[in-house]
C-alpha positions as CSV (number, residue, x, y, z in Angstrom):
1,X,-32.8,27.6,8.9
2,X,-35.7,28.9,6.9
3,X,-35.7,26.0,4.2
4,X,-35.4,23.3,7.4
5,X,-38.3,25.2,9.4
6,X,-40.2,25.2,6.2
7,X,-39.8,21.8,5.2
8,X,-40.6,20.2,9.0
9,X,-43.9,22.4,9.3
10,X,-45.2,21.3,5.9
11,X,-44.3,17.7,7.0
12,X,-45.9,18.1,10.3
13,X,-48.8,19.4,8.4
14,X,-49.9,16.1,6.8
15,X,-50.9,14.8,10.2
16,X,-50.8,11.3,8.6
17,X,-48.8,9.3,10.9
18,X,-49.2,8.2,14.3
19,X,-45.5,10.3,15.3
20,X,-47.4,13.3,13.3
21,X,-50.0,13.0,15.4
22,X,-48.8,12.9,18.8
23,X,-46.8,15.8,18.2
24,X,-49.4,18.1,16.7
25,X,-51.4,17.2,19.8
26,X,-48.8,18.0,22.3
27,X,-48.2,20.9,20.4
28,X,-52.1,21.9,21.0
29,X,-51.8,21.3,24.9
30,X,-48.7,23.4,25.3
31,X,-48.5,26.9,26.0
32,X,-45.6,27.7,23.0
33,X,-46.7,30.1,20.5
34,X,-44.2,29.0,18.0
35,X,-44.4,25.5,16.1
36,X,-40.4,25.5,15.6
37,X,-40.0,26.1,19.3
38,X,-42.2,23.7,20.4
39,X,-40.8,21.5,17.6
40,X,-36.8,21.9,19.0
41,X,-38.1,21.1,22.2
42,X,-39.7,18.0,21.5
43,X,-37.0,16.4,19.6
44,X,-34.7,17.3,22.7
45,X,-37.0,15.1,24.6
46,X,-36.2,12.0,22.2
47,X,-32.3,13.1,22.2
48,X,-32.1,15.2,19.0
49,X,-30.5,18.1,21.1
50,X,-29.6,20.7,18.4
51,X,-30.1,20.6,14.1
52,X,-28.0,23.4,12.2
53,X,-26.1,24.2,9.6
54,X,-22.7,25.2,9.8
55,X,-20.4,26.8,7.3
56,X,-17.6,24.4,5.6
57,X,-16.0,26.2,3.0
58,X,-16.5,29.5,1.7
59,X,-20.1,30.0,1.5
60,X,-20.8,26.3,1.2
61,X,-22.5,24.5,4.0
62,X,-23.3,20.9,6.0
63,X,-26.2,19.9,7.9
64,X,-25.2,18.9,11.8
65,X,-27.3,17.3,14.2
66,X,-26.1,16.1,17.6
67,X,-28.0,13.3,19.5
68,X,-27.5,12.7,23.5
69,X,-26.5,9.7,25.1
70,X,-29.6,8.3,25.9
71,X,-31.4,8.9,22.6
72,X,-34.7,6.9,21.1
73,X,-33.6,6.6,17.6
74,X,-31.1,3.3,18.4
75,X,-27.5,5.8,17.1
76,X,-24.6,6.8,18.4
77,X,-24.2,9.7,20.8
78,X,-22.6,13.2,19.1
79,X,-22.0,15.4,16.8
80,X,-22.9,14.3,13.0
81,X,-22.2,15.9,10.0
82,X,-25.1,15.1,7.3
83,X,-23.0,14.7,3.9
84,X,-19.1,15.7,4.5
85,X,-19.9,17.5,1.0
86,X,-19.7,21.6,1.1
87,X,-23.4,22.9,-0.3
88,X,-24.7,25.9,-1.3
89,X,-26.9,26.6,2.4
90,X,-30.4,25.8,1.1
91,X,-29.2,22.7,-0.2
92,X,-27.6,22.1,3.2
93,X,-30.8,22.8,4.8
94,X,-33.0,20.6,2.5
95,X,-30.9,18.1,3.1
96,X,-30.9,18.3,6.6
97,X,-34.5,18.2,6.7
98,X,-34.5,15.0,4.9
99,X,-32.2,13.7,7.2
100,X,-33.9,14.5,10.4
101,X,-37.4,13.3,8.8
102,X,-35.8,10.1,8.2
103,X,-34.6,9.9,11.6
104,X,-37.8,10.7,12.9
105,X,-39.5,7.9,11.1
106,X,-37.6,5.0,12.9
107,X,-38.4,6.1,16.3
108,X,-40.9,3.8,18.1
109,X,-44.0,6.0,19.1
110,X,-44.1,3.7,22.0
111,X,-40.7,5.0,22.9
112,X,-41.8,8.5,22.7
113,X,-44.6,8.1,24.8
114,X,-42.6,7.2,27.8
115,X,-40.4,9.5,27.5
116,X,-42.4,12.5,27.3
117,X,-45.6,11.8,29.3
């Protein structure tokens, strides 16, 4: 998921919100060399279990993410398709990254701190 990962890395590089600062600080404290691996583990702690694109129709894809029962996003748990419309893979990854960024923007930083610390 090259496009998705690149978009999220660029998003977190800005370090301009409380959430981004927290995530970057936790990454610096970790022993994980890959930001993507760290980010995936961090997201799991928030209840975002998995993020992927899956084939829908021929060479078309859709983004999908899975939330746990105790996710911090105040959303129903389970598998959620992003668009339900078949897209080219790069478009599906772009849309998925937009949706994940939007999801992360609604989470309460104080709740994150309680969950991870």
